C-alpha positions in Angstrom: 33.8 -144.4 -41.2 34.7 -142.9 -37.9 37.8 -141.3 -39.5 35.7 -139.6 -42.1 33.4 -138.2 -39.5 36.2 -136.9 -37.4 37.9 -135.4 -40.5 34.7 -133.8 -41.6 34.2 -132.3 -38.1 37.7 -130.8 -38.1 37.4 -129.3 -41.6 34.0 -127.8 -40.8 35.3 -126.3 -37.5 38.3 -124.8 -39.3 36.2 -123.3 -42.0 33.8 -121.7 -39.6 36.7 -120.4 -37.5 38.4 -118.8 -40.5 35.1 -117.3 -41.6 34.5 -115.7 -38.2 38.1 -114.5 -38.0 37.8 -112.9 -41.5 34.6 -111.1 -40.5 36.2 -109.8 -37.3 39.3 -108.4 -39.1 37.1 -106.6 -41.6 35.1 -104.9 -38.9 38.3 -103.8 -37.0 39.9 -102.3 -40.1 39.2 -98.5 -40.2 38.0 -97.1 -43.4 39.8 -93.9 -42.9 42.3 -92.6 -40.4 41.2 -89.8 -38.1 44.8 -89.3 -36.9 46.7 -86.1 -37.6 50.4 -85.8 -37.0 51.8 -82.4 -36.1 55.5 -81.7 -36.6 56.7 -79.2 -34.0 60.0 -77.5 -34.3 62.1 -75.7 -31.6 63.5 -72.6 -33.4 65.7 -70.3 -31.3 64.1 -68.5 -28.4 60.6 -68.6 -29.9 59.7 -71.9 -28.4 57.9 -74.8 -30.1 56.3 -73.8 -33.4 54.0 -75.9 -35.6 55.8 -76.7 -38.8 53.1 -78.6 -40.6 50.3 -81.1 -40.1 50.2 -84.5 -41.9 47.7 -87.3 -42.3 50.3 -90.0 -42.7 53.0 -90.7 -40.0 55.5 -91.6 -42.7 55.3 -88.1 -44.2 55.6 -86.5 -40.8 58.6 -88.6 -39.9 60.3 -87.9 -43.2 59.9 -84.1 -42.7 61.0 -84.4 -39.0 64.1 -86.2 -40.0 65.0 -83.6 -42.6 64.5 -80.8 -40.0 66.5 -82.7 -37.4 69.4 -83.0 -40.0 69.2 -79.3 -40.4 69.9 -78.9 -36.7 66.5 -78.3 -35.2 64.9 -80.1 -32.3 61.7 -81.8 -33.6 58.7 -83.6 -32.0 55.8 -85.4 -33.7 52.5 -85.2 -32.0 49.7 -87.6 -32.7 46.2 -86.1 -32.7 
């Protein structure tokens, strides 16, 4: 009898904890990203120039790597 009571208490506590954790993770997940990633390129003596702005870091990084392979110095800024 005591074992069933303890087991029921543990199961109920685990269920409530998982429910609260799931609600917290849903509220912390952003619905959309406000970040913008700007790829800046150093071209000759003109200084740093904006190459393009991206909404996804993966796209900005891919383009920056391509420019870097072409011989340019590249920086990605997060705004």
